[in-house]
N, CA, C and O of each residue as an XYZ file, in Angstrom:
328
protein
N       0.840     -1.166     -0.001
C       0.006     -0.003      0.012
C       0.901      1.224     -0.004
O       1.936      1.247      0.662
N       0.512      2.241     -0.758
C       1.298      3.460     -0.920
C       1.022      4.457      0.210
O      -0.072      4.507      0.772
N       2.054      5.245      0.521
C       1.923      6.302      1.536
C       1.640      7.642      0.850
O       1.667      8.682      1.509
N       1.371      7.638     -0.450
C       1.148      8.834     -1.201
C      -0.026      9.628     -0.632
O      -1.076      9.058     -0.334
N       0.144     10.907     -0.486
C      -0.925     11.819     -0.095
C      -0.879     12.984     -1.060
O       0.208     13.466     -1.377
N      -2.028     13.456     -1.541
C      -2.048     14.608     -2.450
C      -1.589     15.871     -1.690
O      -1.734     15.995     -0.474
N      -1.037     16.780     -2.474
C      -0.527     18.045     -1.897
C      -1.669     18.961     -1.524
O      -2.625     19.132     -2.281
N      -1.556     19.545     -0.351
C      -2.576     20.525      0.067
C      -2.469     21.762     -0.796
O      -1.385     22.149     -1.235
N      -3.626     22.377     -1.032
C      -3.676     23.637     -1.750
C      -3.616     24.766     -0.741
O      -4.506     24.904      0.098
N      -2.560     25.579     -0.823
C      -2.317     26.706      0.099
C      -2.409     26.197      1.550
O      -1.769     25.207      1.905
N      -3.191     26.867      2.365
C      -3.343     26.447      3.755
C      -4.663     25.762      4.054
O      -5.071     25.648      5.210
N      -5.328     25.307      2.996
C      -6.611     24.639      3.154
C      -6.468     23.235      3.734
O      -5.530     22.517      3.389
N      -7.355     22.852      4.580
C      -7.330     21.526      5.184
C      -7.994     20.505      4.240
O      -7.550     19.360      4.154
N      -9.047     20.920      3.542
C      -9.835     20.011      2.743
C      -9.498     20.041      1.239
O      -9.816     19.091      0.524
N      -8.870     21.099      0.760
C      -8.627     21.262     -0.661
C      -7.208     20.840     -0.991
O      -6.250     21.286     -0.359
N      -7.083     19.978     -1.984
C      -5.788     19.505     -2.454
C      -5.643     19.778     -3.978
O      -6.623     19.902     -4.713
N      -4.383     19.860     -4.395
C      -4.069     20.042     -5.805
C      -2.822     19.264     -6.095
O      -1.743     19.647     -5.643
N      -2.927     18.192     -6.828
C      -1.796     17.349     -7.113
C      -1.949     16.728     -8.500
O      -3.031     16.240     -8.824
N      -0.897     16.730     -9.336
C      -1.040     16.164    -10.689
C      -1.404     14.695    -10.687
O      -1.864     14.179    -11.705
N      -1.215     14.009     -9.578
C      -1.573     12.576     -9.511
C      -3.042     12.379     -9.220
O      -3.514     11.243     -9.253
N      -3.789     13.432     -8.935
C      -5.188     13.334     -8.587
C      -5.981     14.261     -9.524
O      -5.800     15.478     -9.485
N      -6.819     13.714    -10.328
C      -7.690     14.476    -11.232
C      -6.905     15.447    -12.115
O      -7.378     16.537    -12.436
N      -5.704     15.032    -12.497
C      -4.867     15.840    -13.389
C      -4.457     17.199    -12.795
O      -4.116     18.122    -13.536
N      -4.490     17.319    -11.457
C      -4.061     18.537    -10.820
C      -5.195     19.503    -10.509
O      -4.954     20.566     -9.937
N      -6.435     19.155    -10.876
C      -7.569     19.995    -10.550
C      -7.691     20.101     -9.016
O      -7.288     19.193     -8.289
N      -8.239     21.196     -8.551
C      -8.543     21.306     -7.121
C      -9.534     20.237     -6.777
O     -10.544     20.080     -7.464
N      -9.262     19.481     -5.701
C     -10.122     18.369     -5.290
C     -10.357     18.414     -3.791
O      -9.681     19.123     -3.047
N     -11.338     17.632     -3.381
C     -11.647     17.484     -1.969
C     -10.799     16.338     -1.436
O     -10.830     15.227     -1.964
N     -10.027     16.633     -0.361
C      -9.147     15.624      0.238
C      -9.949     14.356      0.590
O     -11.049     14.424      1.138
N      -9.355     13.201      0.254
C      -9.974     11.934      0.571
C     -11.026     11.464     -0.387
O     -11.666     10.433     -0.179
N     -11.208     12.253     -1.476
C     -12.211     11.872     -2.509
C     -11.616     12.043     -3.874
O     -10.472     12.475     -4.018
N     -12.387     11.706     -4.872
C     -12.031     11.983     -6.273
C     -13.059     12.982     -6.829
O     -13.384     12.959     -8.016
N     -13.559     13.850     -5.953
C     -14.470     14.899     -6.322
C     -13.734     16.221     -6.459
O     -13.024     16.649     -5.549
N     -13.912     16.864     -7.610
C     -13.255     18.172     -7.790
C     -14.061     19.296     -7.160
O     -15.276     19.193     -6.989
N     -13.378     20.344     -6.826
C     -14.052     21.564     -6.334
C     -15.006     22.057     -7.422
O     -16.140     22.442     -7.138
N     -14.539     22.040     -8.657
C     -15.377     22.460     -9.774
C     -16.692     21.667     -9.842
O     -17.750     22.261    -10.050
N     -16.645     20.351     -9.672
C     -17.836     19.531     -9.714
C     -18.790     19.899     -8.595
O     -19.993     19.987     -8.841
N     -18.318     20.118     -7.388
C     -19.183     20.457     -6.283
C     -19.824     21.840     -6.514
O     -21.013     22.021     -6.251
N     -19.046     22.802     -7.002
C     -19.590     24.110     -7.321
C     -20.625     24.050     -8.427
O     -21.637     24.748     -8.382
N     -20.371     23.222     -9.406
C     -21.346     23.040    -10.503
C     -22.642     22.451     -9.995
O     -23.728     22.878    -10.388
N     -22.521     21.456     -9.108
C     -23.721     20.874     -8.492
C     -24.533     21.926     -7.728
O     -25.750     22.023     -7.887
N     -23.840     22.709     -6.901
C     -24.507     23.717     -6.115
C     -25.142     24.791     -7.014
O     -26.270     25.216     -6.761
N     -24.430     25.229     -8.056
C     -24.960     26.214     -8.954
C     -26.154     25.772     -9.710
O     -26.961     26.591    -10.148
N     -26.291     24.442     -9.880
C     -27.458     23.883    -10.553
C     -28.611     23.557     -9.609
O     -29.577     22.894     -9.986
N     -28.486     24.047     -8.353
C     -29.559     23.916     -7.417
C     -29.574     22.654     -6.591
O     -30.541     22.408     -5.869
N     -28.544     21.853     -6.673
C     -28.498     20.642     -5.850
C     -28.227     20.996     -4.402
O     -27.426     21.881     -4.099
N     -28.909     20.288     -3.509
C     -28.681     20.444     -2.066
C     -27.561     19.498     -1.671
O     -27.122     18.666     -2.465
N     -27.105     19.639     -0.434
C     -26.088     18.662      0.073
C     -26.657     17.254      0.068
O     -25.928     16.296     -0.188
N     -27.941     17.113      0.344
C     -28.575     15.778      0.293
C     -28.554     15.219     -1.126
O     -28.311     14.028     -1.324
N     -28.805     16.071     -2.106
C     -28.740     15.665     -3.522
C     -27.350     15.208     -3.873
O     -27.183     14.181     -4.530
N     -26.323     15.969     -3.437
C     -24.935     15.611     -3.687
C     -24.591     14.293     -3.038
O     -23.926     13.451     -3.642
N     -25.046     14.107     -1.797
C     -24.834     12.824     -1.105
C     -25.425     11.666     -1.902
O     -24.780     10.634     -2.082
N     -26.648     11.843     -2.373
C     -27.314     10.806     -3.137
C     -26.590     10.510     -4.438
O     -26.477      9.353     -4.844
N     -26.099     11.555     -5.093
C     -25.434     11.387     -6.365
C     -24.044     10.757     -6.285
O     -23.621     10.046     -7.196
N     -23.347     11.026     -5.190
C     -21.943     10.590     -5.078
C     -21.757      9.679     -3.870
O     -20.675      9.655     -3.285
N     -22.747      8.959     -3.501
C     -22.677      7.920     -2.446
C     -22.074      8.449     -1.147
O     -21.276      7.775     -0.497
N     -22.470      9.667     -0.784
C     -22.026     10.319      0.458
C     -20.527     10.514      0.516
O     -19.944     10.504      1.600
N     -19.890     10.692     -0.638
C     -18.436     10.861     -0.684
C     -17.992     12.276     -0.323
O     -16.847     12.482      0.078
N     -18.896     13.255     -0.462
C     -18.514     14.644     -0.174
C     -18.628     14.929      1.307
O     -19.721     14.852      1.869
N     -17.509     15.260      1.957
C     -17.568     15.595      3.394
C     -18.123     17.034      3.570
O     -17.528     18.003      3.100
N     -19.233     17.134      4.232
C     -19.906     18.415      4.401
C     -19.014     19.442      5.075
O     -19.185     20.640      4.846
N     -18.058     19.006      5.908
C     -17.161     19.933      6.563
C     -16.290     20.689      5.552
O     -15.723     21.731      5.882
N     -16.182     20.176      4.338
C     -15.343     20.814      3.316
C     -16.078     21.944      2.594
O     -15.453     22.695      1.845
N     -17.397     22.082      2.802
C     -18.158     23.032      2.016
C     -17.646     24.459      2.196
O     -17.547     25.202      1.219
N     -17.316     24.858      3.435
C     -16.851     26.250      3.637
C     -15.564     26.535      2.829
O     -15.373     27.642      2.326
N     -14.707     25.540      2.716
C     -13.465     25.738      1.944
C     -13.743     25.733      0.457
O     -13.071     26.452     -0.283
N     -14.695     24.962     -0.008
C     -15.085     24.972     -1.435
C     -15.578     26.365     -1.800
O     -15.210     26.900     -2.845
N     -16.401     26.948     -0.953
C     -16.930     28.261     -1.207
C     -15.861     29.367     -1.070
O     -15.895     30.373     -1.778
N     -14.924     29.153     -0.152
C     -13.834     30.116      0.030
C     -12.930     30.122     -1.195
O     -12.503     31.191     -1.631
N     -12.626     28.951     -1.766
C     -11.844     28.862     -3.002
C     -12.590     29.576     -4.137
O     -11.980     30.317     -4.907
N     -13.880     29.360     -4.239
C     -14.689     30.008     -5.287
C     -14.585     31.515     -5.146
O     -14.394     32.224     -6.134
N     -14.711     32.003     -3.928
C     -14.624     33.453     -3.689
C     -13.226     33.978     -4.034
O     -13.075     35.070     -4.582
N     -12.220     33.185     -3.704
C     -10.839     33.594     -4.029
C     -10.646     33.758     -5.523
O     -10.055     34.743     -5.963
N     -11.136     32.807     -6.315
C     -10.991     32.882     -7.737
C     -11.882     33.947     -8.344
O     -11.498     34.588     -9.322
N     -13.056     34.147     -7.788
C     -13.962     35.172     -8.303
C     -13.377     36.542     -8.090
O     -13.665     37.465     -8.852
N     -12.555     36.695     -7.059
C     -11.973     37.993     -6.754
C     -10.740     38.317     -7.557
O     -10.244     39.443     -7.511
N     -10.230     37.330     -8.305
C      -9.048     37.612     -9.144
C      -9.441     38.448    -10.340
O     -10.536     38.303    -10.883
N      -8.553     39.312    -10.742
C      -8.774     40.172    -11.883
C      -8.133     39.630    -13.104
O      -6.918     39.433    -13.120
N      -8.899     39.373    -14.147
C      -8.384     38.818    -15.397
C      -8.647     39.807    -16.545
O      -9.730     40.382    -16.654
N      -7.666     39.980    -17.362
C      -7.854     40.810    -18.560
C      -7.727     39.961    -19.782
O      -6.727     39.263    -19.950
N      -8.697     39.999    -20.627
C      -8.672     39.238    -21.880
C      -7.772     39.959    -22.884
O      -7.836     41.178    -23.038
N      -6.944     39.185    -23.552
C      -6.027     39.773    -24.521
C      -6.676     40.016    -25.842
O      -6.030     40.510    -26.766
């Protein structure tokens, strides 16, 4: 059995970013669920119960605040189209 652990993203406890997991997408520690997927589910009106039903209770609800914090972090970035 491997001792591999995905790399934490910044100082987040629940958010990881590692090329070995989901191609480096931001993911929820201990799962194969991306932050993007959870945000998409929420933006489409899914409740936490709906997410639990869809992903066999794989999403730890304690991670929700960090998922939203990451979304706010990226929404606050300023991008200029070339």
